[in-house]
C-alpha positions in Angstrom: 0.0 0.0 0.0 1.5 3.3 -1.1 2.0 5.8 1.9 0.4 8.7 -0.1 -2.8 6.6 -0.4 -2.8 6.0 3.4 -6.2 6.2 5.0 -7.5 5.7 8.5 -8.4 2.0 8.5 -9.1 1.9 12.3 -12.5 0.3 11.9 -11.1 -2.3 9.5 -8.4 -3.1 12.0 -10.8 -3.6 14.8 -12.9 -5.9 12.7 -9.8 -7.8 11.5 -8.6 -8.5 15.0 -11.9 -10.2 15.8 -10.6 -13.2 13.8 -7.7 -13.3 16.2 -10.2 -13.5 19.0 -12.0 -16.4 17.3 -8.8 -18.4 17.0 -8.1 -18.1 20.7 -11.7 -18.5 21.8 -12.2 -21.8 19.8 -8.8 -23.3 20.5 -9.0 -22.7 24.3 -12.7 -23.9 24.3 -11.4 -27.3 23.3 -10.2 -27.8 26.9 -13.9 -27.8 27.9 -15.3 -29.6 24.9 -12.8 -32.5 25.0 -13.7 -33.8 28.5 -17.4 -33.3 27.6 -17.0 -35.5 24.5 -15.0 -38.1 26.4 -17.8 -38.6 28.9 -20.7 -38.1 26.4 -19.3 -40.6 23.8 -17.5 -42.9 26.3 -14.1 -42.3 24.7 -10.6 -43.3 25.8 -8.2 -40.5 26.6 -6.5 -41.0 23.2 -9.8 -40.8 21.3 -10.7 -37.6 23.1 -7.4 -36.1 21.9 -8.5 -36.6 18.3 -10.3 -33.3 18.6 -7.0 -31.5 18.9 -5.6 -33.9 16.2 -8.3 -32.8 13.8 -8.3 -29.1 14.8 -4.5 -28.5 14.5 -4.3 -31.0 11.7 -6.6 -28.7 9.7 -4.0 -25.9 10.1 -1.3 -28.2 8.8 -3.4 -29.5 5.8 -4.5 -25.9 4.9 -1.0 -24.6 4.9 0.2 -27.6 2.9 -2.5 -27.1 0.3 -1.6 -23.5 -0.1 2.1 -24.2 -0.3 1.8 -26.9 -3.0 -0.9 -25.1 -5.0 1.4 -22.1 -5.2 4.4 -24.2 -5.9 2.8 -26.2 -8.8 1.2 -23.1 -10.4 4.3 -21.0 -9.7 1.8 -18.3 -8.5 1.3 -17.2 -5.0 -2.4 -18.4 -4.7 -3.2 -16.3 -1.7 -1.5 -13.3 -3.2 -3.5 -13.7 -6.3 -6.7 -14.1 -4.4 -5.9 -11.2 -2.2 -5.5 -11.1 1.6 -9.0 -9.5 2.0 -10.7 -12.2 0.0 -8.6 -14.9 1.7 -9.9 -13.8 5.1 -13.5 -13.7 3.8 -13.2 -17.2 2.3 -11.6 -18.5 5.4 -14.4 -17.1 7.6 -17.0 -18.7 5.3 -15.3 -22.1 5.5 -15.2 -21.8 9.3 -18.9 -20.8 9.3 -19.7 -23.9 7.2 -17.7 -26.1 9.7 -19.6 -24.5 12.6 -23.0 -25.1 11.0 -21.9 -28.7 10.1 -21.3 -29.2 13.9 -25.1 -29.0 14.5 -26.1 -32.1 12.5 -22.9 -33.8 13.7 -23.8 -33.4 17.4 -27.4 -34.4 16.7 -26.2 -37.5 14.8 -24.2 -38.7 17.8 -21.3 -39.6 15.5 -17.9 -38.6 16.9 -16.3 -39.0 13.5 -18.8 -36.5 12.1 -17.9 -34.0 14.9 -14.2 -34.4 14.0 -15.0 -33.7 10.4 -16.7 -30.4 11.4 -13.8 -29.4 13.5 -11.5 -30.0 10.5 -13.4 -27.6 8.3 -13.4 -24.9 11.1 -9.6 -25.3 11.3 -9.1 -25.2 7.5 -10.9 -21.8 7.5 -8.7 -20.7 10.4 -5.6 -21.7 8.5 -6.5 -19.5 5.6 -7.5 -16.6 7.9 -4.2 -16.8 9.8 -2.1 -16.9 6.7 -3.8 -13.8 5.4 -4.6 -11.8 8.5 -1.0 -11.2 9.8 0.3 -9.4 6.7 -3.1 -7.7 6.3 -2.8 -6.2 9.8 0.6 -4.9 9.0 -0.8 -3.2 5.8 -3.6 -1.4 7.6 -1.3 1.6 8.4 2.3 2.6 8.2 5.0 -0.2 8.2 6.6 1.4 11.2 3.5 0.7 13.4 2.8 -2.8 11.9 4.3 -4.6 14.9 2.1 -2.6 17.3 -1.0 -3.7 15.4 0.1 -7.3 15.6 0.7 -6.9 19.3 -2.8 -5.5 19.7 -4.2 -8.4 17.7 -2.3 -10.8 19.9 -3.7 -9.2 23.0 -7.3 -9.8 21.6 -6.3 -13.4 20.8 -5.4 -13.7 24.5 -8.8 -12.4 25.6 -10.3 -15.1 23.4 -8.3 -17.8 25.2 -9.3 -16.4 28.6 -13.0 -16.1 27.9 -13.5 -19.1 25.7 -13.5 -21.8 28.4 -15.7 -19.6 30.7 -18.3 -18.8 28.0 -18.5 -22.3 26.6 -18.9 -23.8 30.0 -21.7 -21.4 30.8 -23.4 -22.3 27.5 -23.0 -26.0 28.1 -23.5 -26.3 31.8 -25.3 -23.1 32.8 -22.3 -22.0 35.0 -18.6 -22.6 34.9 -18.6 -23.1 38.7 -21.5 -25.4 39.2 -20.7 -27.9 41.9 -23.1 -30.5 40.4 -22.5 -32.3 37.1 -25.3 -31.7 34.6 -26.3 -33.5 31.5 -25.7 -31.2 28.7 -28.6 -30.4 26.5 -27.9 -30.9 22.8 -29.7 -27.6 22.2 -27.1 -25.8 24.2 -24.3 -27.1 21.9 -26.4 -26.2 18.9 -26.8 -22.7 20.2 -23.0 -22.3 20.7 -22.2 -23.3 17.1 -25.1 -21.3 15.6 -23.7 -18.2 17.4 -20.2 -18.9 16.1 -21.4 -19.5 12.6 -23.4 -16.3 12.7 -20.4 -14.3 13.9 -18.1 -15.8 11.2 -20.6 -14.9 8.5 -21.2 -11.4 9.9 -17.5 -10.5 10.0 -17.0 -12.0 6.5 -19.8 -9.8 5.1 -18.3 -6.8 6.7 -14.9 -7.5 5.2 -16.5 -8.1 1.8 -18.3 -4.8 1.6 -15.6 -2.7 3.3 -13.3 -0.4 1.3 -10.0 -1.9 2.3 -6.5 -1.6 0.8 -5.4 -4.1 -1.8 -2.5 -5.9 -0.2 -0.2 -7.9 -2.4 3.4 -9.2 -2.2 6.1 -9.1 -4.9 8.1 -11.9 -3.4 9.2 -14.6 -5.8 8.4 -18.3 -5.0 11.7 -19.9 -4.4 12.4 -23.4 -5.7 12.9 -26.2 -3.2 12.3 -29.6 -4.9 14.1 -31.6 -2.2 11.5 -30.6 0.4 8.8 -32.6 -1.4 9.8 -35.9 0.1 10.1 -34.9 3.7 6.8 -33.0 3.6 5.1 -36.0 2.0 6.5 -38.3 4.7 5.3 -36.0 7.4 1.8 -35.9 5.8 1.7 -39.7 5.7 2.8 -39.8 9.4 -0.1 -37.4 10.2 -2.5 -39.8 8.5 -1.0 -42.8 10.5 -2.8 -41.6 13.7 -6.0 -41.1 11.8 -5.7 -44.7 10.5 -4.5 -46.2 13.7 -7.8 -47.8 14.5 -8.4 -49.5 11.2 -4.7 -50.5 11.1 -5.0 -52.1 14.5 -8.0 -54.1 13.4 -6.2 -55.2 10.2 -2.8 -56.1 11.7 -3.7 -57.0 15.3 -0.9 -54.7 16.4 -1.4 -52.3 19.3 -2.7 -48.9 18.4 0.1 -47.5 20.6 2.6 -48.7 18.0 1.1 -46.6 15.2 0.6 -43.5 17.4 4.2 -43.5 18.6 5.4 -44.4 15.1 3.7 -41.3 13.8 5.7 -39.0 16.1 8.9 -40.9 15.6 8.6 -40.7 11.8 8.1 -36.9 11.9 11.0 -36.3 14.2 13.3 -38.6 12.3 12.3 -37.1 8.9 13.2 -33.6 10.1 16.5 -34.8 11.6 17.4 -36.8 8.4 16.5 -33.7 6.3 18.8 -31.6 8.6 21.7 -34.1 7.9 21.1 -34.3 4.2 20.8 -30.5 3.7 24.0 -30.0 5.7 25.8 -32.2 3.1 24.4 -30.5 0.0 22.0 -27.5 0.4 21.1 -27.2 -3.3 17.4 -27.8 -3.9 16.5 -27.6 -0.2 15.3 -24.0 -0.3 14.8 -22.6 3.2 15.5 -26.1 4.7 19.2 -25.8 3.7 19.6 -23.7 6.9 19.9 -25.8 10.0 18.3 -23.1 12.2 15.1 -23.5 10.1 14.8 -27.3 10.4 15.7 -27.2 14.1 13.1 -24.4 14.5 10.4 -26.4 12.6 10.9 -29.2 15.2 10.8 -26.5 18.0 7.5 -25.0 16.8 6.1 -28.5 16.4 7.2 -29.3 20.0 6.1 -25.9 21.4 2.6 -26.0 20.0 2.3 -29.7 21.0 3.2 -29.1 24.6 1.1 -26.0 24.9 -2.0 -27.8 23.6 -1.3 -31.2 25.2 -1.0 -29.8 28.8 -4.5 -28.3 28.8 -6.2 -30.9 26.6 -5.4 -33.6 29.0 -6.0 -31.5 32.1 -9.7 -32.3 32.2 -9.0 -35.9 32.8 -6.2 -35.1 35.3 -8.5 -32.9 37.4 -11.0 -35.8 37.6 -8.5 -37.8 39.7 -9.4 -37.8 43.5 -5.9 -36.6 44.3 -6.4 -33.6 42.0 -9.8 -32.6 43.3 -12.1 -35.1 41.6 -13.7 -32.3 39.5 -16.4 -33.0 36.9 -16.6 -31.4 33.5 -18.8 -28.5 34.6 -16.2 -27.1 37.0 -12.9 -27.3 35.2 -13.4 -24.1 33.2 -11.6 -21.8 35.7 -8.5 -24.0 35.6 -8.5 -24.1 31.8 -9.1 -20.3 31.8 -6.2 -19.8 34.2 -3.9 -21.9 32.0 -4.7 -19.9 28.8 -4.7 -16.8 30.8 -1.2 -17.6 31.8 -0.2 -17.2 28.2 -1.9 -13.8 28.3 0.2 -12.9 31.3 3.5 -13.8 29.6 2.6 -12.2 26.3 1.5 -9.0 27.8 4.7 -8.8 29.7 6.7 -9.6 26.6 4.9 -6.9 24.7 6.4 -4.2 26.9 9.6 -4.4 25.0 7.8 -3.4 21.8 7.2 0.1 23.1 9.9 2.9 23.1 10.1 3.4 26.9 12.8 4.3 29.3 14.6 1.3 31.0 13.3 2.3 34.4 9.7 2.4 33.1 10.1 -1.0 31.4 11.3 -2.5 34.7 8.4 -1.1 36.6 5.9 -2.4 34.0 7.6 -5.8 33.9 6.6 -6.2 37.5 3.1 -4.5 37.3 1.7 -5.8 34.0 1.8 -9.6 34.8 0.0 -9.1 38.1 -2.6 -6.8 36.4 -3.2 -9.5 33.8 -3.5 -12.1 36.6 -6.0 -9.8 38.3 -8.1 -9.6 35.1 -8.2 -13.5 34.9 -9.4 -13.7 38.5 -11.9 -10.9 37.8 -13.6 -12.7 34.9 -13.7 -15.9 36.8 -15.1 -14.1 39.9 -17.9 -12.7 37.8 -18.8 -16.2 36.9 -19.1 -17.3 40.5 -15.8 -19.0 40.9 -14.1 -19.0 44.3 -11.0 -17.2 43.2 -9.3 -17.5 46.6 -8.1 -21.0 45.5 -6.0 -19.3 42.8 -4.2 -16.7 45.0 -1.2 -18.9 45.6 -0.7 -19.0 41.8 0.7 -15.5 42.2 4.0 -17.2 43.2 4.2 -18.7 39.7 3.6 -15.2 38.3 6.4 -13.8 40.4 8.7 -16.5 39.1 7.8 -15.4 35.5 8.8 -11.8 36.4 12.2 -13.0 37.6 12.6 -15.0 34.4 11.9 -11.9 32.3 14.5 -9.9 34.2 17.1 -12.7 33.9 16.6 -13.2 30.2 17.0 -9.5 29.3 14.8 -9.5 26.2 17.2 -11.8 24.3 15.3 -14.5 22.3 17.7 -17.4 22.9 18.2 -16.6 26.6 14.5 -16.1 27.1 13.6 -19.3 25.4 16.2 -21.3 27.4 15.1 -19.7 30.6 11.4 -20.5 30.2 12.0 -23.9 28.7 14.1 -24.8 31.8 11.3 -23.4 34.1 8.9 -25.5 32.1 10.9 -28.7 32.8 11.1 -27.9 36.5 7.4 -27.1 36.7 6.4 -30.4 35.0 8.7 -32.4 37.2 7.2 -30.8 40.3 3.8 -31.7 38.9 4.8 -35.3 38.4 6.2 -35.9 41.9 3.4 -34.1 43.8 -0.4 -34.0 43.7 -3.2 -31.7 44.7 -2.9 -27.9 44.4 0.9 -27.8 44.1 0.9 -30.2 41.2 -2.1 -28.5 39.5 -0.5 -25.1 39.7 2.8 -26.6 38.4 1.1 -28.0 35.4 -0.9 -24.8 34.8 2.3 -22.8 35.0 3.3 -24.5 31.8 1.1 -21.8 30.2 3.5 -19.2 31.6 6.5 -21.1 30.3 4.9 -21.4 26.8 3.7 -17.8 26.6 6.7 -16.2 25.2 8.1 -19.1 23.1 6.5 -18.5 19.7 8.2 -15.2 19.0 11.5 -16.4 20.3 11.5 -19.6 18.2 10.2 -17.9 15.1 12.8 -15.1 15.2 15.7 -17.5 15.8 14.5 -19.9 13.1 14.2 -17.3 10.2 17.3 -15.3 11.0 19.8 -15.5 8.1 17.4 -17.0 5.6 17.5 -14.1 3.2 15.4 -14.6 0.1 14.0 -17.8 1.7 12.5 -16.0 4.7 8.9 -16.2 3.4 9.2 -19.9 2.5 10.8 -20.6 5.9 7.9 -18.8 7.6 5.4 -21.0 5.8 7.3 -24.2 6.8 7.2 -23.0 10.5 3.4 -22.4 10.3 3.0 -25.9 9.0 4.6 -27.2 12.1 1.5 -26.1 14.1 1.0 -29.8 13.3 2.6 -30.5 16.7 -0.8 -29.6 18.3 -2.3 -32.5 16.3 0.3 -35.1 17.1 1.6 -34.6 20.7 -1.7 -34.5 22.5 -2.8 -37.9 21.1 0.6 -39.3 22.0 0.1 -38.1 25.6 -3.4 -39.4 25.5 -2.5 -42.9 24.6 0.3 -42.9 27.2 -2.4 -41.8 29.7 -4.5 -44.8 28.6 -1.6 -47.2 29.1 0.2 -45.7 32.2 -2.2 -43.2 33.8 -3.0 -39.6 33.1 -0.7 -38.2 35.8 2.3 -40.1 34.5 1.5 -38.9 30.9 2.8 -35.5 31.9 6.3 -36.8 31.3 5.6 -35.9 27.7 5.7 -32.1 28.4 9.0 -32.7 30.3 10.6 -34.1 27.2 9.1 -31.3 25.0 10.4 -28.5 27.2 13.8 -30.3 27.4 14.1 -30.2 23.6 13.1 -26.5 23.5 15.9 -25.8 26.0 18.3 -27.8 23.7 17.1 -25.8 20.7 17.9 -22.5 22.4 21.4 -23.7 23.1 22.0 -25.4 19.7 20.6 -22.6 17.5 22.8 -20.1 19.3 25.9 -22.1 18.1 24.5 -22.5 14.6 23.9 -18.8 14.2 27.2 -17.9 15.7 28.9 -20.1 13.1 27.1 -18.0 10.4 28.4 -14.8 11.9 25.1 -13.8 13.4 25.0 -12.3 16.9 21.9 -13.8 18.6 21.9 -11.1 21.2 20.9 -8.6 18.5 17.9 -10.5 17.1 14.5 -9.0 17.7 11.6 -11.2 18.5 8.6 -11.5 16.1 5.1 -10.7 17.2 3.5 -13.4 19.4 1.4 -16.1 17.9 
């Protein structure tokens, strides 16, 4: 968009960031919907995690379709369609998925429900690919990061309110002490509302006078990436086909689920080794920081989603409170609210403030965000006194920010190590201490996306755009790791299954150390890298 043609697109921006709210609202609501489905359909823990598998798998498939369609046609499909039209189309696809949920719920078919989730996620994938550059274009380039930070803040409100609102719609109140049978009409109402909102925002975008946003970036060739991406796609399908394959072969479903994860990890590591020998034809994947970062994004999204998706089952254990589905919303809300605490604190560095002001805000902002979380839960009738001790975890986050000094590699390493420690504390204890330890995983994850993203795309040059699309594909981790944790829970207990987040955080700490050495060898000073806007 030419500066001389600049207009005030404030109303368009405010409408655009509603899609960021939807992403957070729906994703966080899965934490309520998953335990409901597990009980309603008598599912195993693994089967209940197929909701996340389908939801985040939709992101992966959507990104993969766009990538190969553009690659085969040698035309940037989304660029040709236009970011505005891309968002409109994505909203309509999500609306169709939401409407499809009504007959799916009424049919009593869990497979039908998963199909509906998939279409909602496909629409989200298209929206997310288009919305970020579109937000940057709605104003001057210098203030683009501020608009993305604003959008990220709205996304955080979605993750905070989603579990509360959905619990109210399903159970009547998020703090009911008595389990209730959920009326099907309540679920229908929820998805009718979502579909209506998607359509309303889509219509507004379509009729609005918005700038035509295009990109002049050339699609870079990368023929050698075809094989690893195909293998990863097959590994993704392996979990989907694990049931039929078990029936056909007589082998345990566990083998196919673990194999899916192993194939993805090994494919990325073998690609790293091959690209190191001869980078020609590998495109962005010729850079080790990108492949290591793809695995890091995969791990980060997987652990962030897996912790909360399995939390409903964890909180049902007597030693964790014996809560039913109707009263877990405040815990899920606190978990996702923890991401808001960290992201709001991290966003302080985006503003041009004096060091003394930043220090003061770094102490104040996280506790203000914590207070907002408590306030919304209080309005819903939750006894928030039970969460006051969580302020200790927030204080530890503040110390972590001061220690890491706004440096991406140091920040990632700090919070990954804190994540490992928190998960181990949760594993060796029970009750409130363990619950808060696992919930604090949200604090650990909160600042990881911008750190991983920045470290991974640094030094890619003309392959930066392609590298970014590969990283977005690795949201796939949210589809793979929760089912892996779920099947481990079925075999060894839900509490023990939280060893999976320990391993994930440990890799993220390793990535922070390893990528520092990789970038130093390329002559890049990691202390001077600026973080990207939060996911």
